[in-house]
C-alpha positions as CSV (number, residue, x, y, z in Angstrom):
1,X,-0.3,-0.2,-0.2
2,X,1.6,3.3,-1.0
3,X,0.6,7.1,0.8
4,X,-2.0,7.4,-2.5
5,X,-4.7,6.9,0.7
6,X,-5.7,9.6,2.6
7,X,-7.3,9.2,6.4
8,X,-10.7,11.3,5.8
9,X,-11.5,9.6,2.3
10,X,-11.4,5.8,4.0
11,X,-14.5,4.3,6.0
12,X,-14.7,2.1,8.7
13,X,-14.9,-0.6,6.2
14,X,-11.9,0.6,4.7
15,X,-10.2,0.5,7.8
16,X,-11.1,-2.7,8.3
17,X,-9.9,-4.3,5.5
18,X,-6.5,-2.3,5.6
19,X,-6.2,-3.4,8.7
20,X,-7.0,-6.9,8.0
21,X,-4.0,-6.3,5.2
22,X,-1.8,-5.5,7.9
23,X,-2.5,-8.8,9.8
24,X,-3.8,-6.5,12.4
25,X,-6.9,-6.8,14.7
26,X,-10.1,-5.5,13.5
27,X,-10.6,-3.5,16.5
28,X,-7.7,-1.1,15.8
29,X,-9.8,0.1,13.0
30,X,-12.5,1.2,15.6
31,X,-9.4,2.7,17.7
32,X,-8.1,4.8,15.5
33,X,-11.5,6.2,13.6
34,X,-12.2,7.6,17.5
35,X,-9.0,9.1,17.9
36,X,-9.8,11.1,14.4
37,X,-13.4,12.0,14.7
38,X,-14.0,12.0,18.5
39,X,-11.0,13.1,20.1
40,X,-10.0,15.2,16.9
41,X,-6.5,13.9,17.0
42,X,-4.8,14.1,13.5
43,X,-1.4,13.1,14.6
44,X,-1.0,9.2,14.5
45,X,2.1,9.4,16.8
46,X,-0.5,10.7,19.8
47,X,-3.0,7.5,19.4
48,X,-0.9,6.3,22.5
49,X,-3.2,2.9,22.4
50,X,-1.6,1.5,19.6
51,X,1.8,-0.1,19.1
52,X,5.0,2.2,18.5
53,X,5.1,0.2,15.1
54,X,1.5,0.4,13.8
55,X,1.4,4.2,14.5
56,X,4.9,4.4,12.4
57,X,3.2,2.1,9.8
58,X,0.1,4.7,9.3
59,X,2.1,7.3,9.6
60,X,4.3,6.5,6.5
61,X,1.5,5.1,4.5
62,X,-1.9,7.0,5.2
63,X,-2.0,10.4,4.6
64,X,-4.0,12.9,6.9
65,X,-5.0,16.3,4.9
66,X,-7.3,18.7,6.2
67,X,-8.2,21.8,5.4
68,X,-5.9,24.9,6.3
69,X,-8.1,27.7,7.7
70,X,-6.9,30.8,5.8
71,X,-9.6,33.2,7.9
72,X,-11.8,33.3,10.6
73,X,-14.7,36.0,10.9
74,X,-17.0,36.8,14.0
75,X,-19.9,38.4,13.8
76,X,-21.6,40.5,16.2
77,X,-24.1,38.0,16.8
78,X,-21.4,35.2,17.7
79,X,-21.7,33.6,14.2
80,X,-18.5,32.4,12.5
81,X,-17.4,32.2,9.3
82,X,-14.3,30.5,8.3
83,X,-12.1,30.7,5.3
84,X,-10.5,27.2,4.1
85,X,-8.1,26.5,1.4
86,X,-8.0,22.8,0.2
87,X,-5.5,20.4,-1.3
88,X,-5.6,21.8,-4.7
89,X,-5.6,25.8,-3.8
90,X,-9.6,25.7,-4.2
91,X,-11.2,27.8,-1.4
92,X,-14.7,27.1,0.3
93,X,-16.4,28.8,3.4
94,X,-18.5,27.3,6.2
95,X,-20.6,28.8,9.1
96,X,-20.7,27.8,12.6
97,X,-24.0,29.6,14.4
98,X,-24.4,29.9,17.7
99,X,-27.9,29.4,19.3
100,X,-27.1,29.8,22.6
101,X,-27.5,26.4,24.2
102,X,-25.8,24.4,20.9
103,X,-24.2,25.2,17.8
104,X,-24.6,23.9,14.2
105,X,-22.4,23.6,11.2
106,X,-23.3,25.2,7.9
107,X,-20.8,22.9,5.8
108,X,-20.2,23.5,1.6
109,X,-20.5,20.7,-0.5
110,X,-18.7,22.1,-3.5
111,X,-16.4,24.9,-4.3
112,X,-18.5,27.4,-5.4
113,X,-22.2,26.1,-7.2
114,X,-23.3,25.3,-10.8
115,X,-27.1,26.7,-10.3
116,X,-27.1,30.4,-10.3
117,X,-30.2,31.4,-8.5
118,X,-30.2,34.9,-9.1
119,X,-30.4,35.6,-4.8
120,X,-27.2,34.1,-4.2
121,X,-23.6,34.8,-4.0
122,X,-22.3,31.5,-4.4
123,X,-23.8,30.7,-7.7
124,X,-22.7,34.5,-9.0
125,X,-19.1,33.4,-8.8
126,X,-19.5,30.1,-11.0
127,X,-18.5,26.9,-9.6
128,X,-15.3,24.9,-9.5
129,X,-15.7,21.3,-8.1
130,X,-17.1,18.5,-6.3
131,X,-15.7,18.3,-3.1
132,X,-14.8,14.8,-1.8
133,X,-16.0,13.1,1.2
134,X,-13.0,13.7,3.3
135,X,-13.3,18.0,2.2
136,X,-16.6,17.6,3.8
137,X,-15.8,15.7,6.7
138,X,-12.4,17.9,7.0
139,X,-14.6,21.5,7.8
140,X,-17.1,19.9,10.3
141,X,-13.8,18.3,12.3
142,X,-11.3,21.3,12.0
143,X,-14.4,23.4,13.5
144,X,-15.0,21.0,16.4
145,X,-11.2,21.3,16.8
146,X,-11.0,24.8,16.8
147,X,-14.3,25.3,19.0
148,X,-12.9,23.2,21.3
149,X,-15.9,21.0,21.9
150,X,-18.2,19.1,19.8
151,X,-20.7,21.0,17.4
152,X,-24.4,19.1,18.2
153,X,-25.5,19.8,14.7
154,X,-24.7,20.3,10.7
155,X,-26.3,21.7,7.7
156,X,-25.5,20.8,4.5
157,X,-26.5,24.7,3.7
158,X,-23.1,26.4,2.8
159,X,-21.6,26.5,-1.0
160,X,-22.7,24.4,-3.4
161,X,-25.8,22.1,-4.3
162,X,-25.6,18.8,-1.5
163,X,-27.4,16.6,-4.1
164,X,-24.9,17.4,-7.1
165,X,-22.6,15.5,-4.9
166,X,-24.7,12.9,-3.6
167,X,-22.3,10.3,-3.4
168,X,-19.7,12.3,-1.7
169,X,-22.0,13.9,0.7
170,X,-23.6,10.5,1.5
171,X,-20.6,8.9,2.5
172,X,-19.5,11.8,4.4
173,X,-23.2,11.5,6.3
174,X,-22.5,7.7,7.2
175,X,-19.2,8.5,8.6
176,X,-20.7,11.5,11.1
177,X,-23.5,8.8,12.1
178,X,-20.9,5.7,12.7
179,X,-21.0,4.7,16.3
180,X,-17.3,4.0,15.8
181,X,-16.8,6.9,13.9
182,X,-18.3,10.4,14.9
183,X,-21.5,9.5,16.3
184,X,-23.4,12.1,15.2
185,X,-27.6,11.3,15.6
186,X,-29.1,11.0,12.2
187,X,-31.9,13.8,13.7
188,X,-29.0,16.4,13.9
189,X,-28.4,16.2,10.5
190,X,-29.7,18.3,7.5
191,X,-29.6,18.3,3.6
192,X,-30.5,21.8,2.1
193,X,-31.8,21.5,-1.8
194,X,-32.6,24.1,-4.2
195,X,-35.1,21.0,-5.6
196,X,-33.4,18.1,-6.9
197,X,-35.9,15.8,-7.6
198,X,-33.2,12.6,-7.8
199,X,-32.0,13.4,-4.8
200,X,-34.6,14.0,-2.5
201,X,-36.1,10.6,-4.4
202,X,-33.0,8.6,-3.2
203,X,-32.8,10.9,0.4
204,X,-36.5,8.6,0.5
205,X,-34.5,5.6,0.5
206,X,-31.6,6.6,2.5
207,X,-30.9,4.4,5.2
208,X,-29.9,7.0,7.8
209,X,-33.1,9.3,8.2
210,X,-31.9,12.6,8.3
211,X,-33.8,15.7,7.4
212,X,-34.6,17.5,4.6
213,X,-34.8,21.4,4.0
214,X,-35.8,22.9,0.2
215,X,-35.3,26.1,-0.5
216,X,-38.4,27.1,-2.5
217,X,-38.3,30.9,-2.8
218,X,-41.5,30.9,-5.2
219,X,-44.8,29.4,-5.6
220,X,-45.2,29.2,-9.4
221,X,-43.3,27.8,-11.7
222,X,-43.0,31.5,-13.8
223,X,-41.3,33.5,-11.0
224,X,-39.1,30.4,-9.6
225,X,-37.6,29.3,-13.2
226,X,-36.4,33.1,-13.0
227,X,-35.0,32.8,-9.6
228,X,-33.9,29.6,-9.4
229,X,-33.0,28.2,-13.5
230,X,-33.1,24.9,-11.8
231,X,-36.5,25.1,-12.5
232,X,-36.8,24.8,-15.1
233,X,-35.4,21.3,-15.1
234,X,-37.4,20.1,-12.0
235,X,-40.7,21.6,-12.1
236,X,-42.6,22.5,-8.7
237,X,-45.3,19.6,-9.4
238,X,-41.9,17.3,-9.7
239,X,-40.7,18.8,-7.0
240,X,-43.8,18.1,-4.8
241,X,-44.3,14.7,-5.6
242,X,-41.0,14.1,-4.5
243,X,-41.4,15.7,-1.4
244,X,-44.6,14.0,-0.8
245,X,-43.0,10.7,-1.5
246,X,-39.6,11.7,1.1
247,X,-42.6,12.4,3.5
248,X,-44.2,9.6,2.8
249,X,-41.5,7.0,3.3
250,X,-39.5,8.5,6.0
251,X,-42.3,10.5,8.1
252,X,-39.9,13.5,8.7
253,X,-41.4,17.0,8.5
254,X,-40.2,19.0,5.9
255,X,-38.6,22.4,6.2
256,X,-39.3,25.2,3.8
257,X,-37.1,27.9,3.2
258,X,-38.6,30.9,2.0
259,X,-36.2,34.5,1.4
260,X,-38.7,37.5,1.2
261,X,-37.0,39.9,-1.7
262,X,-38.5,43.2,-1.8
263,X,-41.2,43.4,-4.8
264,X,-40.3,40.3,-5.9
265,X,-41.3,37.4,-4.3
266,X,-43.2,39.3,-1.2
267,X,-46.7,39.9,-2.3
268,X,-49.2,38.5,0.1
269,X,-50.6,36.4,-2.8
270,X,-47.7,34.6,-2.7
271,X,-48.2,33.3,0.6
272,X,-51.4,32.0,-0.7
273,X,-49.6,30.2,-3.0
274,X,-47.6,28.5,-1.0
275,X,-50.0,27.1,0.9
276,X,-51.9,25.9,-1.8
277,X,-48.5,24.4,-3.8
278,X,-47.9,22.5,-0.3
279,X,-50.8,21.3,0.8
280,X,-51.0,18.0,2.7
281,X,-47.0,18.0,3.3
282,X,-47.7,20.4,6.6
283,X,-44.2,21.9,6.3
284,X,-42.3,24.2,8.7
285,X,-41.7,27.5,6.8
286,X,-38.5,29.6,7.6
287,X,-38.9,33.3,6.4
288,X,-35.9,34.8,5.6
289,X,-35.4,38.3,5.0
290,X,-33.0,38.4,1.9
291,X,-29.3,39.3,2.8
292,X,-28.0,41.6,0.4
293,X,-25.3,40.8,-2.3
294,X,-22.5,42.9,-4.3
295,X,-22.9,41.0,-7.7
296,X,-27.0,41.8,-7.4
297,X,-27.4,45.1,-6.0
298,X,-30.8,45.8,-7.4
299,X,-31.9,43.2,-4.9
300,X,-33.1,44.3,-2.0
301,X,-34.6,43.3,1.5
302,X,-38.2,43.2,1.8
303,X,-39.2,46.1,4.2
304,X,-40.9,45.2,8.0
305,X,-44.6,46.3,6.6
306,X,-44.2,43.7,3.6
307,X,-42.6,40.9,5.9
308,X,-45.3,41.4,8.3
309,X,-48.1,41.3,5.8
310,X,-46.4,38.0,4.2
311,X,-46.3,36.4,7.4
312,X,-49.6,37.6,8.7
313,X,-51.2,36.0,5.2
314,X,-49.2,32.6,6.2
315,X,-51.0,33.0,10.1
316,X,-54.3,33.1,8.8
317,X,-53.7,29.8,6.6
318,X,-53.4,28.5,9.7
319,X,-49.1,27.4,8.4
320,X,-46.5,26.9,10.9
321,X,-43.7,29.3,9.9
322,X,-41.1,31.3,11.9
323,X,-39.1,34.5,10.8
324,X,-35.5,33.8,11.0
325,X,-33.3,36.0,12.7
326,X,-30.8,37.2,10.5
327,X,-26.9,36.0,11.7
328,X,-23.8,36.7,10.4
329,X,-25.0,39.3,7.5
330,X,-21.9,41.4,8.9
331,X,-19.3,39.3,7.9
332,X,-21.1,38.0,4.7
333,X,-21.9,34.7,6.3
334,X,-25.5,34.5,6.0
335,X,-27.7,32.5,3.7
336,X,-26.9,33.0,-0.4
337,X,-23.9,35.0,0.7
338,X,-20.5,32.7,0.5
339,X,-18.7,33.2,-2.1
340,X,-14.9,31.6,-1.1
341,X,-12.4,34.3,-1.1
342,X,-14.2,36.5,-3.6
343,X,-14.7,38.9,-0.4
């Protein structure tokens, strides 16, 4: 075996096969994974319950590639944004949200994004590539190490569309959930999608019952296709059918994200349309006041009176929703604002 293998790219099964080939006992695989994923120890030489011979063998054969933190910004509300440099020079950002009693890591799945939603800075800056499973896991583990404590929740809501990098995202989630690795509960993991129907259908059949969040932002095909080009490929009818299948298969409640942009999608009429579109799904809707982005200065956040009118319409219809408290906008860390090293 040569050092083309990277520790974070290996699943537990990969580690077990490796140790079997080395005539090591199988349980050693779990010990190494506990050091990496639970204790955030990335030096083999510090793994004190392994023999010196095994530690040297690991050091000589399995590299440990971690993202390098280039910058950390801290918001006035406690939100932290990290800029990472990857092995090939690609730049990504991830965010740590502080909710008081618990913390949530907002993780990127791609360097950039190919979808080009009009209200999102990530898409405006183009697409570089998918992240590997190790690069996805590396962000989270490094955030935990820097935080000095475990992070309670993870949302795939950073740069990129998770379902366009489905294999690597699902593989990373399996390791995060594995009791011999990070042991993060399924209900603490959420994938956010712009509406990639095949991905939602695959998630419905995924063996780990993680949560789903949908970026909707418009309740009819005409408006949504203008705001989100992905809608031209996966219409709202196809999307709703996939959401119903996910709900039926998993029993999990779906969260719907809706960013209010002044005089674009914030008319109360759209609240009624949203309720009709999602009828029978019993979603939980997050209303997000739009976060301004440099690439589209003409787009503005809805004023308080328009936000209130939209929310009142949802209340009338007995739709459960929350008006999201803005977090991290002062450091360009809020929804739609991540742009790698562009800011």
